[in-house]
C-alpha positions in Angstrom: 0.5 4.5 -36.5 -3.1 2.3 -36.2 -5.5 3.6 -34.7 -6.6 2.7 -31.3 -10.3 1.2 -30.2 -12.5 2.5 -28.1 -12.3 -0.5 -26.4 -10.3 -3.4 -25.6 -11.5 -6.2 -23.5 -10.7 -9.2 -25.7 -7.2 -9.8 -24.5 -4.2 -11.8 -25.1 -2.2 -12.8 -22.1 1.7 -12.6 -22.6 3.4 -14.2 -19.3 6.8 -13.4 -19.4 9.2 -11.8 -17.4 13.1 -11.0 -16.9 15.1 -13.9 -15.9 12.7 -16.8 -17.4 9.4 -18.2 -17.6 6.7 -17.5 -14.2 5.7 -19.7 -11.9 2.1 -20.9 -12.3 1.0 -18.4 -9.1 2.6 -15.6 -10.9 0.5 -16.3 -14.2 -2.6 -17.2 -12.1 -2.7 -13.7 -10.1 -1.8 -11.8 -13.3 -5.0 -13.5 -15.0 -6.9 -12.7 -11.9 -5.9 -9.0 -12.4 -6.6 -8.7 -15.7 -10.3 -10.2 -15.2 -10.5 -7.1 -12.2 -9.9 -5.0 -14.9 -12.8 -6.3 -17.0 -10.6 -7.9 -19.4 -12.2 -11.2 -21.6 -9.3 -13.3 -22.3 -8.7 -15.1 -25.1 -5.6 -16.7 -25.1 -2.5 -17.2 -23.1 1.5 -17.5 -24.2 3.6 -18.2 -21.9 7.5 -16.9 -23.0 10.6 -18.7 -21.5 13.4 -15.4 -22.2 16.0 -15.4 -20.3 17.4 -12.1 -21.6 15.0 -9.4 -23.3 15.3 -8.1 -26.6 15.4 -4.9 -26.6 12.9 -3.7 -29.3 10.5 -6.2 -28.5 10.9 -7.9 -25.2 9.8 -10.9 -26.0 11.5 -13.2 -29.2 10.5 -12.9 -32.5 9.3 -16.5 -32.6 7.0 -15.4 -29.7 6.5 -12.1 -31.6 4.6 -14.0 -34.2 3.0 -16.5 -32.0 0.8 -13.6 -30.2 0.4 -11.8 -33.6 -1.6 -15.3 -35.1 -3.4 -15.1 -32.1 -4.6 -11.7 -31.9 -5.5 -12.8 -35.9 -7.4 -15.9 -34.8 -9.0 -14.3 -31.7 -9.7 -10.5 -33.1 -8.0 -9.6 -30.2 -8.6 -6.4 -29.2 -5.5 -5.6 -25.8 -2.3 -7.8 -25.5 -1.5 -7.6 -21.8 1.6 -8.6 -20.9 3.5 -9.1 -17.5 6.4 -7.9 -17.9 7.6 -4.2 -17.4 7.7 -2.4 -21.0 10.0 0.6 -22.2 8.0 3.1 -24.0 9.8 2.3 -27.1 9.0 -1.4 -26.6 5.4 -1.2 -26.0 5.5 1.2 -29.3 6.9 -1.3 -31.0 4.8 -4.4 -30.1 2.1 -2.0 -30.8 3.2 -0.8 -34.2 3.5 -4.8 -35.2 0.8 -6.3 -33.7 -1.7 -3.3 -34.7 -3.2 -3.5 -31.5 -3.2 -1.8 -27.9 -0.6 -3.3 -26.1 -0.5 -2.8 -22.0 1.8 -4.3 -19.3 1.3 -5.1 -16.1 1.9 -1.4 -14.1 -0.8 -0.4 -16.7 -3.2 -2.9 -15.8 -2.9 -1.9 -11.8 -3.2 1.5 -13.1 -6.3 0.6 -15.0 -7.7 -0.8 -12.0 -7.0 1.8 -9.7 -9.0 4.3 -12.2 -11.9 2.1 -12.2 -12.0 1.4 -8.8 -11.3 4.9 -7.0 -14.9 6.7 -5.6 -13.5 9.1 -3.0 -12.3 12.5 -4.1 -8.7 12.0 -3.1 -8.3 8.7 -4.4 -9.8 9.9 -7.6 -6.4 12.5 -7.7 -4.1 10.0 -6.0 -5.2 7.5 -9.4 -4.8 10.7 -11.8 -1.1 11.4 -10.8 -0.1 7.6 -11.0 -1.5 7.5 -14.3 0.4 11.0 -15.1 3.6 10.1 -14.2 3.1 6.6 -15.7 2.3 8.4 -19.3 4.7 11.4 -19.2 7.6 8.0 -19.4 5.4 7.1 -22.6 5.3 10.2 -24.5 8.1 10.0 -26.7 7.7 9.8 -30.2 4.2 9.3 -30.0 3.3 12.9 -31.9 6.3 12.7 -34.7 3.4 12.7 -37.3 1.9 16.0 -36.0 5.5 17.5 -35.4 5.4 21.4 -37.7 9.2 21.9 -37.2 10.4 20.7 -40.3 12.3 22.0 -42.9 11.0 23.5 -45.7 8.6 25.7 -47.3 5.8 26.2 -45.3 6.5 23.5 -42.8 8.9 25.9 -40.9 6.4 26.6 -37.7 7.8 29.1 -34.5 5.1 26.9 -32.4 6.1 24.3 -30.0 6.4 20.5 -31.2 3.0 18.2 -29.7 5.6 16.2 -28.1 6.3 19.2 -26.0 3.1 20.6 -25.7 1.8 17.3 -24.2 5.1 17.1 -21.8 4.0 21.2 -20.9 0.3 20.0 -20.4 1.0 17.1 -18.2 3.3 18.7 -16.2 0.9 21.8 -15.2 -1.5 19.2 -14.4 0.9 17.0 -12.4 1.7 20.0 -10.5 -1.8 21.0 -10.0 -2.8 17.6 -8.1 0.1 17.5 -6.1 -1.2 21.4 -4.2 -4.5 19.5 -4.5 -2.8 16.5 -2.8 -0.6 18.7 -0.5 -4.1 19.8 1.1 -5.7 16.6 1.6 -2.3 15.6 3.4 -2.7 18.3 5.7 -6.6 17.9 6.4 -5.4 13.8 7.0 -2.7 15.0 9.0 -4.7 17.4 11.5 -7.1 14.6 11.8 -4.2 11.9 13.4 -3.1 14.7 15.0 -7.0 15.5 16.7 -6.7 11.5 17.3 -3.1 12.0 19.0 -4.8 14.7 21.7 -7.7 12.4 22.3 -5.3 9.3 23.2 -7.1 7.1 20.6 -5.0 4.8 19.4 -4.7 3.9 15.3 -4.6 0.2 14.7 -4.1 -0.3 10.6 -5.6 -3.3 8.6 -2.8 -4.4 6.2 -2.4 -7.5 3.4 -1.9 -8.8 0.1 -4.8 -7.8 -2.0 -8.0 -10.1 -2.1 -7.0 -11.8 2.0 -10.4 -10.1 3.1 -9.4 -7.1 4.6 -12.7 -5.3 4.1 -14.6 -8.3 5.1 -12.9 -8.6 8.3 -13.1 -4.9 8.8 -16.9 -5.5 8.3 -17.2 -7.7 10.8 -15.4 -5.7 13.5 -16.9 -2.2 13.0 -20.3 -3.4 11.1 -19.3 -1.2 8.3 -20.7 -1.7 4.4 -17.8 -1.7 2.6 -17.8 -3.2 -0.5 -16.6 -7.2 -0.7 -15.8 -9.2 -3.8 -13.8 -11.9 -4.7 -11.9 -9.7 -6.8 -8.3 -7.9 -6.3 -8.4 -4.2 -5.3 -12.0 -4.7 -5.0 -11.6 -1.6 -2.4 -9.1 1.3 -2.7 -10.5 4.1 -0.9 -9.4 3.9 2.9 -12.0 3.6 5.4 -11.7 4.8 9.2 -14.0 3.7 12.0 -14.3 3.5 15.8 -13.5 0.2 17.1 -14.4 -1.3 20.9 -12.0 -3.9 22.6 -12.9 -6.3 25.2 -11.2 -4.1 27.8 -13.6 -1.3 27.4 -11.2 0.7 25.1 -12.2 1.9 22.2 -9.6 2.1 19.1 -9.3 3.8 15.0 -9.4 0.6 13.2 -8.0 2.3 9.5 -8.7 -0.6 6.5 -6.0 0.6 3.6 -5.3 -0.3 0.2 -4.3 -3.8 -0.8 -0.4 -4.4 -1.6 0.2 -6.7 -4.5 3.9 -8.1 -6.1 5.9 -5.2 -7.7 3.4 -2.2 -6.8 3.9 0.2 -9.3 6.1 3.2 -7.5 4.4 5.6 -9.0 1.0 4.2 -7.3 3.4 3.8 -3.7 3.8 7.7 -4.3 0.8 8.8 -5.2 -0.5 6.9 -2.4 1.9 7.5 0.1 -0.4 10.2 2.4 -3.6 7.5 2.7 -0.7 4.8 3.3 0.5 7.1 5.9 -2.0 5.9 8.2 0.1 2.3 8.2 3.7 4.3 9.1 2.0 6.5 12.2 -0.5 3.7 13.3 0.4 2.4 17.0 -0.4 -1.6 16.1 -0.7 -3.1 12.6 -2.9 -6.1 11.9 -1.3 -7.9 8.9 -4.2 -10.0 7.0 -2.9 -13.3 5.5 -4.9 -15.4 3.4 -4.3 -19.2 5.3 -5.5 -20.6 2.6 -3.1 -19.3 0.1 -0.1 -22.5 -0.5 2.0 -19.0 -1.3 1.3 -17.5 1.2 5.0 -16.9 2.6 5.5 -15.1 -0.6 2.7 -13.2 0.4 3.8 -12.3 3.8 7.6 -11.6 2.4 5.7 -9.2 -0.1 4.0 -7.0 1.9 6.5 -6.6 4.4 8.7 -5.1 1.7 6.3 -2.7 1.1 6.1 -1.7 4.8 9.8 -1.3 4.9 9.7 1.0 1.6 7.0 3.3 3.8 9.1 3.4 7.1 6.2 1.3 8.5 8.4 -1.8 9.2 9.3 -1.3 13.0 4.9 -0.6 14.4 4.3 -3.2 16.2 2.5 -6.4 13.8 -0.1 -9.4 15.0 0.0 -11.7 12.0 -3.7 -12.6 11.3 -4.2 -16.2 9.5 -8.0 -14.9 7.9 -10.3 -18.0 6.2 -9.6 -20.8 7.9 -13.2 -22.1 7.3 -11.7 -22.9 4.2 -8.6 -25.4 6.3 -11.3 -26.9 8.9 -9.4 -25.1 11.5 -10.0 -23.9 15.0 -9.6 -20.7 16.0 -6.2 -20.3 18.2 -4.1 -17.5 19.6 -0.5 -17.9 19.8 1.8 -15.6 21.5 5.1 -14.9 21.8 8.0 -15.2 24.4 6.4 -12.3 26.4 3.2 -13.4 26.0 1.5 -11.1 23.8 -0.2 -12.1 20.9 1.7 -12.8 17.6 -0.3 -14.4 15.5 -4.5 -15.1 15.7 -6.2 -17.8 13.5 -9.7 -17.1 12.2 -12.5 -16.2 9.9 -13.3 -12.9 8.5 -16.9 -15.0 7.1 -18.4 -16.8 9.6 -16.6 -14.5 12.8 -15.1 -17.4 14.7 -11.9 -16.3 16.1 -12.5 -12.7 16.2 -13.0 -12.3 20.2 -9.6 -13.6 20.4 -8.3 -11.2 18.0 -9.5 -8.2 20.2 -7.5 -9.6 23.2 -4.9 -9.5 21.2 -4.8 -6.3 20.4 -5.9 -5.0 23.5 -3.1 -6.5 25.4 -0.7 -5.9 22.8 -1.9 -1.8 23.0 -2.5 -1.7 27.0 -0.3 -4.2 28.9 3.6 -2.9 28.7 4.8 -0.5 30.7 8.7 0.9 29.7 10.9 2.3 32.2 13.9 4.9 31.7 15.4 8.4 31.2 14.6 11.3 29.5 17.0 14.5 29.5 15.2 17.4 28.5 16.8 20.9 27.8 15.7 24.0 29.8 13.6 25.4 26.0 11.6 22.1 26.8 9.5 23.2 29.5 6.5 22.3 27.7 7.7 18.9 26.9 8.2 18.8 30.7 4.8 19.6 31.5 3.0 17.3 29.2 5.6 14.3 31.0 4.0 15.2 34.3 0.3 15.7 33.1 0.5 12.1 31.5 1.7 10.8 35.1 4.4 9.6 33.4 7.7 11.0 35.7 9.0 8.9 38.9 11.3 10.7 39.9 13.4 14.6 38.9 16.5 16.2 39.0 17.9 19.6 37.5 20.7 19.2 35.3 23.7 22.0 35.4 23.0 23.3 31.9 19.3 24.7 33.5 17.5 21.3 32.2 15.9 18.3 33.3 16.3 14.8 34.4 13.5 12.9 34.5 13.1 9.1 35.2 9.9 7.8 33.3 7.2 4.8 34.3 4.6 4.5 31.9 2.5 3.0 29.0 4.6 2.1 26.1 1.3 3.1 23.9 1.5 6.3 25.3 5.1 6.7 25.5 5.4 6.4 21.5 2.6 9.0 21.2 4.0 11.5 22.8 7.1 11.4 21.2 5.2 11.0 17.5 3.0 14.0 18.4 6.3 16.1 19.6 8.5 14.9 16.9 11.3 14.1 19.4 13.7 10.9 18.4 12.6 7.6 19.7 16.3 7.9 21.5 15.7 10.3 23.7 14.7 7.7 26.5 18.3 6.4 27.7 18.1 3.2 28.7 14.6 1.7 28.3 13.5 -1.2 29.9 10.1 -2.3 29.3 8.0 -5.0 31.8 4.2 -5.8 31.6 2.3 -3.9 33.2 0.7 -7.3 35.0 3.6 -8.9 36.1 4.4 -4.9 37.7 1.4 -4.6 39.8 1.4 -8.4 41.1 5.5 -7.4 42.6 4.5 -4.3 44.3 
């Protein structure tokens, strides 16, 4: 075992991925992650190995190249783009005589640097401990007491067992604290539901300009930097739309390719704002040549969060870099589908506000709802909403209600009352403007 240095900014990047060499865009993003963490990149080495070596992940030839580079550049850290097992990380550290970190550990370190709120710090610590718990094996064998021989037998637990117990206790404490925070956040969401204030979640790939757009729309003072994961703590502000109505705009953490599962699990309560939102604004860097790949990666994370069914408007940002004019495109139903704008100059933001107001307020739904005799409270709420067109009594003592209401209000009703979406039989959607014209 070697003594790890207290600091480790001088880093060598080892670009390696299962299945062969990574492409140029992956290497550039990996380098941006390292710079965002504060690393000073002294060298970059690429590995094209198709099958990972079970001991070092990379082959011996690449490992020797890295070792020479560590000696030449006096590097203190080697960061690999490939996920390493605990044994691979330990074997590489022993051979290279410097710290070795994989991509997941790098992202966790960035999150630890950027978290500012109490909740954010708890979530990051929980993710770090879950990641660390998989890397305790044989890390303290030189301190074990349970060995044979006179004077070496001990009744106590090994250092490894002690570490596991301490880590496990801390994880339980963090989960309990986060449950309390999550209850408060859920209470705030329920208060917004009762007040009938829609929630719009701002999501997108990291460094797409979410914080800049958030500041432009709400006059907030969220930190804006040209770095990956510049801001982590979610921010919620009231936003006035062009039709005079108000919504709550929630800025969430940026997504990235292969986001560590520990982070997704730890930030699930924060990202709950996305799943519970009435509308998602998917921010996209229009100047990024790999934007379609980024769109797929963000949608994959949304699906993992069960937020893929929430209505979505794509917002193509940074048109000032492309010398394009703002524009709005509609879907087949005449609703805003995509907006092209510049968050820096503010060009196109009125189009975005119009599209949000249109998507939230324009559509009505028609259908039937069957309620049991025990669901009198839900019946009263539907009448209070003004959604009931006609009512019939069922043989079992329940009710058959024909509804006509705004889709957004009905979605919020079933969400608040914890009812399944299938409760609405034979649903039909129609634009309220068209319905008003016919009437």
